[in-house]
Structure formats: C-alpha cells, structure tokens
C-alpha positions in Angstrom: -1.4 -47.8 -85.3 -1.9 -48.6 -82.2 1.2 -45.8 -81.0 -0.9 -43.2 -82.8 -4.2 -44.6 -81.0 -2.0 -44.2 -77.3 -0.8 -40.7 -78.6 -4.2 -39.0 -79.1 -5.5 -40.5 -76.0 -2.4 -39.2 -74.5 -3.2 -35.7 -75.9 -6.9 -35.7 -75.0 -5.8 -36.9 -71.7 -3.8 -33.4 -70.6 -6.1 -31.8 -72.9 -8.6 -33.1 -69.5 -5.8 -32.2 -67.1 -5.0 -28.7 -68.2 -8.3 -28.3 -68.3 -9.1 -29.1 -64.9 -6.3 -27.1 -63.5 -8.0 -24.0 -62.6 -10.4 -25.9 -60.9 -7.6 -27.7 -58.7 -6.2 -24.0 -58.5 -9.8 -22.1 -57.8 -10.4 -25.9 -54.9 -6.4 -25.5 -53.8 -7.4 -21.3 -52.7 -10.4 -22.3 -51.3 -9.0 -24.8 -49.1 -6.7 -21.6 -48.4 -9.2 -19.4 -47.4 -11.2 -21.8 -45.2 -7.6 -23.0 -43.2 -7.5 -18.8 -42.5 -10.7 -18.3 -41.7 -10.3 -20.8 -39.6 -7.1 -20.3 -38.0 -8.9 -16.8 -37.2 -11.6 -18.2 -35.6 -9.7 -20.3 -33.2 -7.4 -17.3 -32.8 -10.5 -15.2 -32.0 -12.1 -17.4 -29.7 -8.8 -18.9 -27.8 -8.6 -14.3 -27.3 -12.4 -14.2 -25.7 -12.0 -17.0 -23.8 -8.3 -15.5 -22.0 -10.6 -12.6 -22.0 -13.4 -14.5 -20.4 -10.8 -16.4 -17.6 -8.9 -12.8 -17.4 -5.8 -13.6 -18.8 -5.8 -9.8 -20.1 -2.8 -7.6 -18.5 -3.0 -6.9 -14.9 -2.8 -3.1 -16.0 -0.8 -1.8 -12.9 -0.7 2.2 -11.8 2.6 2.4 -10.1 4.8 5.3 -9.6 7.5 5.3 -11.7 9.8 6.9 -9.2 8.6 6.1 -5.6 10.4 3.7 -3.4 9.7 2.4 -1.2 6.2 1.4 -3.1 7.2 1.2 -6.7 9.7 1.9 -9.4 10.4 0.9 -12.7 13.1 -1.8 -12.0 10.4 -3.4 -9.6 12.0 -3.0 -6.5 9.1 -1.3 -4.4 6.8 -4.0 -1.9 3.8 -2.9 -3.7 5.7 -4.1 -6.9 6.1 -7.3 -4.7 2.0 -7.5 -4.3 1.4 -6.6 -7.9 3.0 -9.8 -9.0 1.1 -12.0 -5.9 -2.3 -10.4 -7.1 -1.6 -11.3 -11.0 -0.2 -14.3 -10.4 -3.3 -15.5 -8.2 -5.9 -13.7 -11.4 -3.6 -16.1 -13.4 -2.5 -12.8 -15.1 0.6 -10.9 -16.5 1.6 -7.6 -14.8 1.6 -4.2 -17.0 2.9 -1.6 -15.5 1.9 2.2 -16.6 4.1 4.6 -14.8 3.0 7.9 -13.4 5.2 10.9 -12.2 2.4 13.0 -10.7 0.9 11.5 -7.9 -1.7 13.9 -8.0 -3.4 12.9 -10.9 -3.3 8.9 -11.2 -6.6 8.3 -10.4 -8.2 11.6 -13.2 -4.7 11.2 -16.3 -4.6 7.5 -15.8 -7.1 5.4 -14.0 -10.8 7.1 -15.4 -9.1 7.3 -18.2 -8.3 3.6 -18.9 -5.0 3.5 -19.6 -4.8 1.2 -16.1 -6.9 -0.6 -14.0 -6.1 -1.0 -10.9 -3.8 1.4 -8.0 -2.2 -0.7 -5.0 -2.3 0.9 -1.8 -4.9 3.4 -2.4 -6.2 4.8 0.8 -9.5 3.3 2.1 -13.7 4.8 0.4 -11.2 7.1 -1.6 -14.6 8.5 -3.2 -12.9 9.0 -6.4 -12.8 5.0 -6.4 -14.2 1.4 -5.2 -12.0 0.1 -3.2 -11.3 -3.1 -1.7 -11.3 -3.9 1.8 -8.1 -2.9 3.9 -5.4 -5.5 3.2 -3.2 -3.9 5.9 -3.2 -1.3 8.2 -0.4 1.0 9.9 0.5 3.8 11.3 2.9 6.7 12.0 5.8 5.8 13.9 8.7 8.2 15.7 11.9 6.9 14.6 15.3 8.2 16.7 18.8 6.8 17.5 18.9 4.2 19.6 21.7 5.6 21.7 19.6 8.0 23.0 17.7 5.9 25.0 14.1 6.5 26.3 12.7 9.8 25.5 9.6 8.9 26.3 7.8 9.2 22.9 4.2 7.6 22.8 1.8 10.9 21.4 2.7 14.8 20.9 2.0 15.2 24.6 5.6 14.4 24.8 7.8 17.3 26.7 11.1 16.3 24.6 8.8 17.6 21.1 8.2 20.4 22.6 11.2 22.0 23.8 12.2 23.9 21.4 16.1 22.5 20.9 14.6 18.9 19.9 14.8 19.0 15.6 12.3 16.9 14.3 11.8 16.1 10.9 8.4 15.3 8.6 7.2 14.9 5.5 5.4 18.3 4.4 1.6 18.1 4.4 1.0 15.3 7.1 -0.5 14.7 9.9 2.5 15.7 11.9 2.7 19.4 9.9 -0.9 19.6 11.7 0.2 18.7 15.0 3.9 21.1 15.1 1.1 23.7 14.5 -0.9 22.5 17.1 2.2 22.1 19.8 3.5 25.6 18.3 6.9 24.0 16.9 6.3 24.7 13.3 7.6 27.6 13.3 10.9 27.3 14.6 10.6 24.2 12.2 9.7 25.8 9.4 13.5 26.0 8.0 13.7 22.1 8.0 9.7 22.2 6.0 11.8 24.3 3.4 15.0 21.7 3.0 12.8 19.7 2.3 10.9 20.4 0.2 14.2 21.5 -2.1 12.5 25.3 -1.1 9.6 24.8 -3.5 6.4 25.0 -3.3 3.4 22.7 -3.0 1.6 24.8 -5.5 0.4 24.3 -9.3 3.7 21.3 -9.5 3.7 18.5 -7.7 6.9 17.7 -4.9 8.5 14.1 -4.3 9.3 14.2 -0.7 12.1 11.3 -0.4 11.6 9.5 2.8 15.2 8.0 3.0 16.5 11.7 3.3 14.3 12.5 6.5 15.7 9.1 7.6 19.2 10.0 7.1 18.5 13.6 8.6 18.2 11.3 11.8 21.4 9.0 11.4 24.0 12.7 10.1 21.9 14.9 13.5 20.1 17.3 11.8 16.8 16.0 13.6 17.0 14.6 16.4 13.6 12.8 16.1 11.4 12.1 12.6 7.9 11.6 12.6 7.4 9.5 9.7 4.8 6.6 7.9 6.0 3.7 8.2 5.6 1.8 5.2 7.4 4.8 3.5 10.6 4.7 6.4 10.2 1.1 7.6 12.8 -0.2 4.4 14.9 2.6 5.4 15.5 2.0 8.9 16.0 -2.1 8.7 18.5 -0.7 5.9 20.3 1.9 9.0 23.7 0.8 10.2 23.3 2.5 12.9 20.6 1.4 15.0 17.4 2.9 15.3 14.3 3.1 17.2 10.8 2.8 15.3 8.3 3.5 17.9 4.4 3.6 16.5 2.8 7.0 17.5 0.0 6.4 19.6 -3.2 7.3 17.4 -4.7 10.0 20.1 -4.2 13.3 18.4 -6.1 15.7 18.6 -6.3 19.8 17.8 -7.4 22.5 19.7 -10.5 22.1 19.4 -11.3 18.7 19.7 -10.8 17.3 15.8 -9.0 14.5 15.6 -5.9 13.8 13.7 -5.6 10.4 12.8 -2.2 9.1 12.6 -3.4 5.6 11.6 -4.6 4.2 8.3 -6.1 1.2 6.4 -4.7 0.5 2.7 -6.4 -0.6 0.4 -6.3 -0.9 -3.7 -8.4 1.0 -5.9 -9.4 0.1 -9.0 -12.5 2.1 -11.4 -16.1 2.8 -9.7 -17.7 1.0 -12.5 -15.2 -2.0 -12.8 -16.9 -4.1 -9.9 -15.3 -7.4 -11.2 -12.6 -6.8 -10.9 -12.7 -5.3 -7.2 -14.7 -8.9 -6.6 -11.8 -10.9 -8.7 -9.3 -8.4 -6.0 -10.8 -8.9 -2.7 -11.2 -12.8 -3.1 -7.1 -12.6 -4.1 -6.8 -10.5 -1.5 -8.1 -13.1 0.9 -6.4 -16.4 -1.1 -2.6 -14.4 -0.8 -3.0 -12.9 2.3 -0.4 -14.6 3.9 1.8 -13.8 0.9 0.9 -10.4 1.1 1.9 -10.3 4.6 5.0 -12.0 4.5 6.0 -9.2 1.9 4.8 -6.2 3.8 6.6 -7.8 6.9 9.6 -8.5 4.7 9.6 -4.7 4.9 9.7 -4.0 8.1 6.3 -2.4 8.0 4.4 -2.3 11.8 0.9 -4.7 11.1 -2.2 -3.2 12.9 -5.1 -5.3 13.3 -6.9 -5.1 10.9 -11.3 -3.0 11.5 -13.9 -5.3 10.0 -15.5 -2.6 8.5 -14.2 0.3 6.7 -14.2 3.7 7.7 -14.7 6.4 5.8 -12.4 8.7 7.9 -9.3 7.6 6.8 -7.9 9.6 3.6 -5.0 11.1 5.3 -1.8 9.0 4.5 1.3 10.5 3.3 1.9 10.3 -0.8 -1.6 9.7 -1.0 -2.6 9.1 -5.1 -4.5 11.8 -6.6 
C-alpha cells in the first residue's frame, strides 16, 4: 500500500516535472535572448565609445609607389609621420593607396575613402589644412669633387653656360627658371628622357627623383635642381660624396613675378572635417620633436616656419591632385 502510494506520488511528480519543462525551456530561451541582447548592446556601446574616443582607424591617403614619401612596404618618411600622429591620437593607421596623384582629393578624400593627406600643400583650396609642420626648398645637387661651382641662385653663370647639363623634374620651379635663363630649349632632350618620352597630357607620369640624382652620379648631368625632400634620401645614400645646397629664394620671371623655391608643408583633411583637423593640429604640436627627428633622419634641410600661412605657396613637386 505504501509502495503504491509512493508510486502514485512519484508518477504525479513526474507529470508536474514534465508539465514544467516547456516553462523551463522558455525561461532558458528568454535568458539566452537577454544575454545576447546585453552582449550586443555592450558591444555597440564599446564601439560607440571607441568612435567617440577617436579609436577608429586613421585612414591615410598615400601613394603605393611614391618613394621617398610612401609605399606599400611603409618605407617612406611620410609613412613614419603617419604612424607618429596615429599613435598620438590613439588610433591605428589604415592606408588607402592611390596610383595617380592628380586625383587624390577628388576620387579619394572627397569621396570619403580616406581622411588624411600627409604632405599637403599649405592652404590647398580643396582641403582644410593644418599649420605647416615643416618648410624646405629646392636644392642644387652636384658632385663634391667638382669643387665650389659658385651656385647660390639662378643668376649663376655656371647654369647659364650652354655646356652645363642640368637635371630637373618637369613642371616644377626649375623648369620655369630654365626658360628664364634661356636654357630650356637646349635641355629639352633631358625632359623627354626623364619623362620616358611620354606626354603628361591626359595621363599621370611618375617622375623618379632617384633617377635624377643618379644622372648626377653617372655624369649625364653636371648639376640637378630638385625639391629637397624628394632628393635628400638619395643624396644621403650615395656612395659618391655629393653637395646639396639650398637655392636662394629670389627667383623671378622677366616680368618680375616671383618663382618660389621654398615651401611649407601641412596635413590635409576634408573641409568638413574640422574636428580631425584640430586633433591633428594638437598632435603635430605634441609630437613636433618626433616629426622633426624623422625629417632630419631623412636628410631634409629644414627652414624656419612662419607663424602665418601663406596662400601663395602651392607649387611643390609631386603635389597631390
């Protein structure tokens, strides 16, 4: 009798347990749903906080094969500057690579594919630019064993001598001055060579500053006139001693119009991205010593930076379009 009662009680308990299973399963599902929701909400909150703290990647517009500035192996001095600034902002660098410098602003920056242009022309009207973080100029480059050539500016008789072979990058201030001293026509062959006999019309020509420096070394030209940041690395690496001398910034056209040979360099962002511009301004101030160290290690001659921006400075070799 007792066993029968116990048996009946056991059966009734099992029935109650079976009846509770759907409730238990529902509670389990509800718990899982709540846990998932909390996790998603927490993840979104963390992501939002990261974005608020500026921890999203710093997207850098950079040339994939534009040494000494940048390349995909991160061997350029602008690659190192980007890393310093990103570290200061607590962000990782994410590169967006371009092949044609003419369309960097139009096809990359303006279309929100990237956020930052390192090495922008100061006061480029298409971008918001920081205060300049360095200033440099064009330099005369020649073999040290040639002695003192008396080169200071474009008034030098050495440059005007038809026997003197001069190397340069097309569409830069030296080309303007070659016209002024009546040397452009007899040096036109060199322009064709350095352009690989291609016309810049309707397509991008990548000029290699290392090739011009090599032309000094192999005797193709007696002197080169190049933008110092583009040439400094190759002058420094040369096994043959070279002289690198800043061009005095007094060049003028025959009508008196100035032809600048010294330029200030800044960082560009979209015009609407004022917060990022301010962040980069602060980062440049805080990490000035680190940025200067990178430039000096590259061998770039640095000039004093004026406090005010100059709207006239926009004619730098390799300016990003």
